[in-house]
Each structure stands twice: as C-alpha cells, then as structure tokens.
VEXKOLMAR-871844 format. One record per atom (N, C-alpha, C): residue in one letter; x, y, z; residue number from 0. Coordinates in Angstrom, 2 decimals, always signed. Each point is the difference from the previous one (the first is absolute). Layout:
BEGIN
r aa = A | x = X | y = Y | z = Z | i = NUM
...
//
This chain:
BEGIN
r aa = M | x = +3.77 | y = -58.75 | z = -8.01 | i = 0
r aa = M | x = +0.01 | y = +1.06 | z = -0.97 | i = 0
r aa = M | x = -1.19 | y = +0.93 | z = +0.21 | i = 0
r aa = K | x = -1.16 | y = -0.61 | z = +0.23 | i = 1
r aa = K | x = -1.20 | y = +0.81 | z = +0.22 | i = 1
r aa = K | x = +0.14 | y = +0.82 | z = +1.26 | i = 1
r aa = K | x = +0.65 | y = -0.55 | z = +1.02 | i = 2
r aa = K | x = +0.18 | y = +0.72 | z = +1.26 | i = 2
r aa = K | x = +0.90 | y = +1.21 | z = -0.20 | i = 2
r aa = K | x = +1.07 | y = -0.15 | z = -0.81 | i = 3
r aa = K | x = +0.89 | y = +1.13 | z = -0.28 | i = 3
r aa = K | x = -0.75 | y = +1.08 | z = -0.77 | i = 3
r aa = L | x = -0.86 | y = -0.40 | z = -0.91 | i = 4
r aa = L | x = -0.78 | y = +0.96 | z = -0.78 | i = 4
r aa = L | x = -0.98 | y = +0.75 | z = +0.90 | i = 4
r aa = D | x = -0.61 | y = -0.73 | z = +0.94 | i = 5
r aa = D | x = -0.91 | y = +0.65 | z = +0.95 | i = 5
r aa = D | x = +0.74 | y = +1.01 | z = +0.88 | i = 5
r aa = H | x = +1.21 | y = -0.36 | z = +0.45 | i = 6
r aa = H | x = +0.79 | y = +0.93 | z = +0.81 | i = 6
r aa = H | x = +0.38 | y = +1.23 | z = -0.82 | i = 6
r aa = A | x = +0.37 | y = -0.18 | z = -1.25 | i = 7
r aa = A | x = +0.38 | y = +1.12 | z = -0.86 | i = 7
r aa = A | x = -1.20 | y = +0.92 | z = -0.22 | i = 7
r aa = V | x = -1.18 | y = -0.57 | z = -0.22 | i = 8
r aa = V | x = -1.20 | y = +0.81 | z = -0.19 | i = 8
r aa = V | x = -0.33 | y = +0.77 | z = +1.27 | i = 8
r aa = N | x = +0.16 | y = -0.65 | z = +1.15 | i = 9
r aa = N | x = -0.25 | y = +0.67 | z = +1.28 | i = 9
r aa = N | x = +1.00 | y = +1.15 | z = +0.22 | i = 9
r aa = Y | x = +1.26 | y = -0.22 | z = -0.31 | i = 10
r aa = Y | x = +1.00 | y = +1.06 | z = +0.16 | i = 10
r aa = Y | x = -0.28 | y = +1.17 | z = -0.94 | i = 10
r aa = I | x = -0.33 | y = -0.33 | z = -1.24 | i = 11
r aa = I | x = -0.28 | y = +1.05 | z = -0.98 | i = 11
r aa = I | x = -1.23 | y = +0.79 | z = +0.41 | i = 11
r aa = S | x = -1.05 | y = -0.66 | z = +0.46 | i = 12
r aa = S | x = -1.20 | y = +0.72 | z = +0.42 | i = 12
r aa = S | x = +0.27 | y = +0.84 | z = +1.24 | i = 12
r aa = A | x = +0.83 | y = -0.50 | z = +0.93 | i = 13
r aa = A | x = +0.35 | y = +0.77 | z = +1.19 | i = 13
r aa = A | x = +0.81 | y = +1.24 | z = -0.39 | i = 13
r aa = I | x = +0.92 | y = -0.16 | z = -0.91 | i = 14
r aa = I | x = +0.82 | y = +1.13 | z = -0.45 | i = 14
r aa = I | x = -0.87 | y = +1.03 | z = -0.71 | i = 14
r aa = L | x = -0.92 | y = -0.44 | z = -0.85 | i = 15
r aa = L | x = -0.89 | y = +0.92 | z = -0.70 | i = 15
r aa = L | x = -0.92 | y = +0.73 | z = +0.98 | i = 15
r aa = M | x = -0.51 | y = -0.70 | z = +1.01 | i = 16
r aa = M | x = -0.84 | y = +0.65 | z = +1.00 | i = 16
r aa = M | x = +0.82 | y = +1.04 | z = +0.79 | i = 16
r aa = F | x = +1.26 | y = -0.33 | z = +0.33 | i = 17
r aa = F | x = +0.85 | y = +0.95 | z = +0.70 | i = 17
r aa = F | x = +0.26 | y = +1.23 | z = -0.85 | i = 17
r aa = I | x = +0.28 | y = -0.20 | z = -1.28 | i = 18
r aa = I | x = +0.26 | y = +1.14 | z = -0.89 | i = 18
r aa = I | x = -1.25 | y = +0.85 | z = -0.14 | i = 18
r aa = C | x = -1.17 | y = -0.61 | z = -0.12 | i = 19
r aa = C | x = -1.25 | y = +0.77 | z = -0.10 | i = 19
r aa = C | x = -0.26 | y = +0.79 | z = +1.28 | i = 19
r aa = A | x = +0.19 | y = -0.63 | z = +1.15 | i = 20
r aa = A | x = -0.20 | y = +0.69 | z = +1.28 | i = 20
r aa = A | x = +1.00 | y = +1.14 | z = +0.15 | i = 20
r aa = L | x = +1.22 | y = -0.22 | z = -0.43 | i = 21
r aa = L | x = +1.02 | y = +1.04 | z = +0.06 | i = 21
r aa = L | x = -0.35 | y = +1.17 | z = -0.91 | i = 21
r aa = A | x = -0.49 | y = -0.30 | z = -1.19 | i = 22
r aa = A | x = -0.38 | y = +1.06 | z = -0.94 | i = 22
r aa = A | x = -1.17 | y = +0.81 | z = +0.53 | i = 22
r aa = V | x = -1.00 | y = -0.66 | z = +0.56 | i = 23
r aa = V | x = -1.16 | y = +0.70 | z = +0.55 | i = 23
r aa = V | x = +0.41 | y = +0.88 | z = +1.17 | i = 23
r aa = S | x = +0.78 | y = -0.54 | z = +0.93 | i = 24
r aa = S | x = +0.40 | y = +0.80 | z = +1.16 | i = 24
r aa = S | x = +0.91 | y = +1.16 | z = -0.41 | i = 24
r aa = L | x = +0.87 | y = -0.22 | z = -0.96 | i = 25
r aa = L | x = +0.86 | y = +1.08 | z = -0.49 | i = 25
r aa = L | x = -0.81 | y = +1.10 | z = -0.68 | i = 25
r aa = S | x = -1.00 | y = -0.39 | z = -0.78 | i = 26
r aa = S | x = -0.82 | y = +1.02 | z = -0.67 | i = 26
r aa = S | x = -0.82 | y = +0.79 | z = +1.01 | i = 26
r aa = I | x = -0.54 | y = -0.64 | z = +1.02 | i = 27
r aa = I | x = -0.75 | y = +0.71 | z = +1.05 | i = 27
r aa = I | x = +0.93 | y = +0.96 | z = +0.74 | i = 27
r aa = F | x = +1.20 | y = -0.46 | z = +0.31 | i = 28
r aa = F | x = +0.98 | y = +0.85 | z = +0.68 | i = 28
r aa = F | x = +0.34 | y = +1.22 | z = -0.85 | i = 28
r aa = L | x = +0.27 | y = -0.20 | z = -1.28 | i = 29
r aa = L | x = +0.38 | y = +1.11 | z = -0.88 | i = 29
r aa = L | x = -1.16 | y = +0.98 | z = -0.20 | i = 29
r aa = I | x = -1.22 | y = -0.50 | z = -0.07 | i = 30
r aa = I | x = -1.16 | y = +0.89 | z = -0.13 | i = 30
r aa = I | x = -0.14 | y = +0.87 | z = +1.24 | i = 30
r aa = N | x = +0.17 | y = -0.60 | z = +1.18 | i = 31
r aa = N | x = -0.10 | y = +0.77 | z = +1.24 | i = 31
r aa = N | x = +1.13 | y = +1.01 | z = +0.11 | i = 31
r aa = I | x = +1.20 | y = -0.37 | z = -0.40 | i = 32
r aa = I | x = +1.13 | y = +0.92 | z = +0.04 | i = 32
r aa = I | x = -0.25 | y = +1.18 | z = -0.95 | i = 32
r aa = Q | x = -0.51 | y = -0.29 | z = -1.20 | i = 33
r aa = Q | x = -0.26 | y = +1.07 | z = -0.97 | i = 33
r aa = Q | x = -1.05 | y = +0.97 | z = +0.53 | i = 33
r aa = S | x = -1.03 | y = -0.53 | z = +0.65 | i = 34
r aa = S | x = -1.03 | y = +0.86 | z = +0.59 | i = 34
r aa = S | x = +0.59 | y = +0.88 | z = +1.09 | i = 34
r aa = S | x = +0.84 | y = -0.56 | z = +0.83 | i = 35
r aa = S | x = +0.64 | y = +0.75 | z = +1.07 | i = 35
r aa = S | x = +0.91 | y = +1.09 | z = -0.57 | i = 35
r aa = I | x = +0.75 | y = -0.33 | z = -1.03 | i = 36
r aa = I | x = +0.88 | y = +0.98 | z = -0.63 | i = 36
r aa = I | x = -0.81 | y = +1.14 | z = -0.60 | i = 36
r aa = D | x = -1.13 | y = -0.32 | z = -0.64 | i = 37
r aa = D | x = -0.85 | y = +1.04 | z = -0.59 | i = 37
r aa = D | x = -0.53 | y = +0.96 | z = +1.05 | i = 37
r aa = T | x = -0.51 | y = -0.53 | z = +1.10 | i = 38
r aa = T | x = -0.55 | y = +0.88 | z = +1.04 | i = 38
r aa = T | x = +1.09 | y = +0.82 | z = +0.66 | i = 38
r aa = N | x = +1.16 | y = -0.61 | z = +0.27 | i = 39
r aa = N | x = +1.10 | y = +0.75 | z = +0.62 | i = 39
r aa = N | x = +0.51 | y = +1.09 | z = -0.94 | i = 39
r aa = S | x = +0.11 | y = -0.31 | z = -1.27 | i = 40
r aa = S | x = +0.47 | y = +1.00 | z = -0.97 | i = 40
r aa = S | x = -0.98 | y = +1.17 | z = -0.09 | i = 40
r aa = Q | x = -1.28 | y = -0.31 | z = +0.01 | i = 41
r aa = Q | x = -1.00 | y = +1.06 | z = -0.07 | i = 41
r aa = Q | x = +0.05 | y = +0.88 | z = +1.25 | i = 41
r aa = N | x = +0.17 | y = -0.61 | z = +1.16 | i = 42
r aa = N | x = +0.10 | y = +0.78 | z = +1.24 | i = 42
r aa = N | x = +1.24 | y = +0.88 | z = +0.00 | i = 42
r aa = I | x = +1.11 | y = -0.53 | z = -0.45 | i = 43
r aa = I | x = +1.25 | y = +0.78 | z = -0.04 | i = 43
r aa = I | x = -0.14 | y = +1.16 | z = -0.98 | i = 43
r aa = M | x = -0.61 | y = -0.25 | z = -1.16 | i = 44
r aa = M | x = -0.18 | y = +1.07 | z = -0.98 | i = 44
r aa = M | x = -0.92 | y = +1.09 | z = +0.55 | i = 44
r aa = T | x = -1.07 | y = -0.38 | z = +0.69 | i = 45
r aa = T | x = -0.91 | y = +0.97 | z = +0.58 | i = 45
r aa = T | x = +0.71 | y = +0.86 | z = +1.03 | i = 45
r aa = D | x = +0.79 | y = -0.62 | z = +0.86 | i = 46
r aa = D | x = +0.74 | y = +0.75 | z = +1.01 | i = 46
r aa = D | x = +1.02 | y = +0.94 | z = -0.63 | i = 46
r aa = T | x = +0.69 | y = -0.48 | z = -1.02 | i = 47
r aa = T | x = +1.01 | y = +0.81 | z = -0.67 | i = 47
r aa = T | x = -0.62 | y = +1.21 | z = -0.68 | i = 47
r aa = V | x = -1.10 | y = -0.20 | z = -0.69 | i = 48
r aa = V | x = -0.67 | y = +1.11 | z = -0.69 | i = 48
r aa = V | x = -0.53 | y = +1.00 | z = +1.02 | i = 48
r aa = S | x = -0.51 | y = -0.48 | z = +1.11 | i = 49
r aa = S | x = -0.50 | y = +0.90 | z = +1.05 | i = 49
r aa = S | x = +1.13 | y = +0.85 | z = +0.57 | i = 49
r aa = R | x = +1.15 | y = -0.61 | z = +0.28 | i = 50
r aa = R | x = +1.13 | y = +0.75 | z = +0.52 | i = 50
r aa = R | x = +0.53 | y = +1.00 | z = -1.02 | i = 50
r aa = Q | x = +0.05 | y = -0.40 | z = -1.26 | i = 51
r aa = Q | x = +0.47 | y = +0.92 | z = -1.03 | i = 51
r aa = Q | x = -0.96 | y = +1.17 | z = -0.17 | i = 51
r aa = S | x = -1.29 | y = -0.27 | z = +0.11 | i = 52
r aa = S | x = -0.99 | y = +1.07 | z = -0.11 | i = 52
r aa = S | x = +0.15 | y = +0.99 | z = +1.15 | i = 52
r aa = D | x = +0.18 | y = -0.50 | z = +1.21 | i = 53
r aa = D | x = +0.21 | y = +0.88 | z = +1.15 | i = 53
r aa = D | x = +1.27 | y = +0.84 | z = -0.18 | i = 53
r aa = H | x = +1.04 | y = -0.63 | z = -0.52 | i = 54
r aa = H | x = +1.27 | y = +0.70 | z = -0.20 | i = 54
r aa = H | x = -0.15 | y = +1.11 | z = -1.03 | i = 54
r aa = I | x = -0.65 | y = -0.30 | z = -1.12 | i = 55
r aa = I | x = -0.14 | y = +1.03 | z = -1.04 | i = 55
r aa = I | x = -0.90 | y = +1.14 | z = +0.48 | i = 55
r aa = L | x = -1.00 | y = -0.31 | z = +0.82 | i = 56
r aa = L | x = -0.84 | y = +1.07 | z = +0.56 | i = 56
r aa = L | x = +0.79 | y = +0.91 | z = +0.93 | i = 56
r aa = S | x = +0.88 | y = -0.57 | z = +0.81 | i = 57
r aa = S | x = +0.82 | y = +0.83 | z = +0.88 | i = 57
r aa = S | x = +0.98 | y = +0.85 | z = -0.81 | i = 57
r aa = I | x = +0.57 | y = -0.54 | z = -1.05 | i = 58
r aa = I | x = +0.91 | y = +0.77 | z = -0.86 | i = 58
r aa = I | x = -0.76 | y = +1.14 | z = -0.66 | i = 58
r aa = L | x = -1.20 | y = -0.28 | z = -0.50 | i = 59
r aa = L | x = -0.80 | y = +1.05 | z = -0.63 | i = 59
r aa = L | x = -0.39 | y = +1.10 | z = +0.99 | i = 59
r aa = Q | x = -0.30 | y = -0.37 | z = +1.24 | i = 60
r aa = Q | x = -0.32 | y = +1.00 | z = +1.01 | i = 60
r aa = Q | x = +1.20 | y = +0.89 | z = +0.30 | i = 60
r aa = I | x = +1.19 | y = -0.59 | z = +0.03 | i = 61
r aa = I | x = +1.22 | y = +0.80 | z = +0.22 | i = 61
r aa = I | x = +0.19 | y = +0.98 | z = -1.14 | i = 61
r aa = H | x = -0.14 | y = -0.47 | z = -1.23 | i = 62
r aa = H | x = +0.16 | y = +0.88 | z = -1.16 | i = 62
r aa = H | x = -1.08 | y = +1.09 | z = -0.02 | i = 62
r aa = Y | x = -1.22 | y = -0.38 | z = +0.33 | i = 63
r aa = Y | x = -1.07 | y = +0.99 | z = +0.03 | i = 63
r aa = Y | x = +0.28 | y = +1.08 | z = +1.03 | i = 63
r aa = G | x = +0.48 | y = -0.41 | z = +1.17 | i = 64
r aa = G | x = +0.33 | y = +0.98 | z = +1.03 | i = 64
r aa = G | x = +1.12 | y = +0.92 | z = -0.44 | i = 64
r aa = F | x = +1.00 | y = -0.54 | z = -0.67 | i = 65
r aa = F | x = +1.10 | y = +0.81 | z = -0.49 | i = 65
r aa = F | x = -0.48 | y = +1.00 | z = -1.04 | i = 65
r aa = L | x = -0.79 | y = -0.46 | z = -0.96 | i = 66
r aa = L | x = -0.52 | y = +0.89 | z = -1.04 | i = 66
r aa = L | x = -0.97 | y = +1.03 | z = +0.58 | i = 66
r aa = N | x = -0.76 | y = -0.38 | z = +1.01 | i = 67
r aa = N | x = -0.93 | y = +0.92 | z = +0.64 | i = 67
r aa = N | x = +0.76 | y = +1.12 | z = +0.71 | i = 67
r aa = S | x = +1.10 | y = -0.35 | z = +0.64 | i = 68
r aa = S | x = +0.79 | y = +1.04 | z = +0.68 | i = 68
r aa = S | x = +0.63 | y = +0.95 | z = -1.02 | i = 68
r aa = I | x = +0.44 | y = -0.51 | z = -1.13 | i = 69
r aa = I | x = +0.53 | y = +0.87 | z = -1.06 | i = 69
r aa = I | x = -1.10 | y = +0.92 | z = -0.53 | i = 69
r aa = A | x = -1.20 | y = -0.53 | z = -0.19 | i = 70
r aa = A | x = -1.12 | y = +0.81 | z = -0.49 | i = 70
r aa = A | x = -0.34 | y = +1.08 | z = +1.01 | i = 70
r aa = D | x = +0.05 | y = -0.31 | z = +1.29 | i = 71
r aa = D | x = -0.27 | y = +1.00 | z = +1.04 | i = 71
r aa = D | x = +1.04 | y = +1.12 | z = -0.06 | i = 71
r aa = K | x = +1.27 | y = -0.36 | z = -0.15 | i = 72
r aa = K | x = +1.07 | y = +1.01 | z = -0.08 | i = 72
r aa = K | x = -0.19 | y = +0.88 | z = -1.24 | i = 72
r aa = M | x = -0.38 | y = -0.62 | z = -1.11 | i = 73
r aa = M | x = -0.21 | y = +0.78 | z = -1.22 | i = 73
r aa = M | x = -1.21 | y = +0.91 | z = +0.14 | i = 73
r aa = G | x = -1.01 | y = -0.46 | z = +0.71 | i = 74
r aa = G | x = -1.19 | y = +0.81 | z = +0.23 | i = 74
r aa = G | x = +0.26 | y = +1.18 | z = +0.92 | i = 74
r aa = Q | x = +0.91 | y = -0.18 | z = +0.95 | i = 75
r aa = Q | x = +0.33 | y = +1.06 | z = +0.94 | i = 75
r aa = Q | x = +0.85 | y = +1.09 | z = -0.64 | i = 75
r aa = S | x = +0.85 | y = -0.41 | z = -0.92 | i = 76
r aa = S | x = +0.85 | y = +1.02 | z = -0.63 | i = 76
r aa = S | x = -0.83 | y = +0.76 | z = -1.03 | i = 76
r aa = S | x = +0.22 | y = +1.29 | z = -0.06 | i = 77
r aa = S | x = -0.77 | y = +0.81 | z = -0.93 | i = 77
r aa = S | x = +0.90 | y = +0.38 | z = -1.17 | i = 77
r aa = V | x = -0.52 | y = -0.20 | z = -1.16 | i = 78
r aa = V | x = +0.72 | y = +0.38 | z = -1.20 | i = 78
r aa = V | x = -0.61 | y = +1.31 | z = -0.49 | i = 78
r aa = R | x = +0.79 | y = +1.09 | z = +0.02 | i = 79
r aa = R | x = -0.54 | y = +1.33 | z = -0.39 | i = 79
r aa = R | x = +0.75 | y = +0.55 | z = -1.12 | i = 79
//
C-alpha cells in the first residue's frame, strides 16, 4: 500500500513539474511573440505613413502646378 502511495506521489509531482515547465515555456514564448508583433507593427506603420506622406506631397505638387498655371494665364490676360 505504501509503495502504491509513493508511486502516486511521484506521478503527481512529475505531472505538476511538467505542467509548471509547460506554463513557463509557454509564457516565455508568448512574451517573445508579443514583442516581435509590436516591433513589426511599428515598422509597418512607419513605412505606411512615410509612403502616404510622399503620396500626398506629390498630389499637392500636382495641384499647385495646376493652380500656378491658371494664375499665370489669368495674369497674362488683361482685363480692361
């Protein structure tokens, strides 16, 4: 009877140690994954904002050029 109890205690302690090791390794893995996701998300956002900024600047330059040409035409015509 005592031998069966010793085996049961050994099995239970082994299972608890396995569960603790599994929980620790899973938490370390998830922390590393979260850190990687944060840095990748920040890099993607930075790249996206940079591209959008370049795009809006090119659109504004096109509009400025168009309005500038209209202003030149209006300046050349004389209203008498």
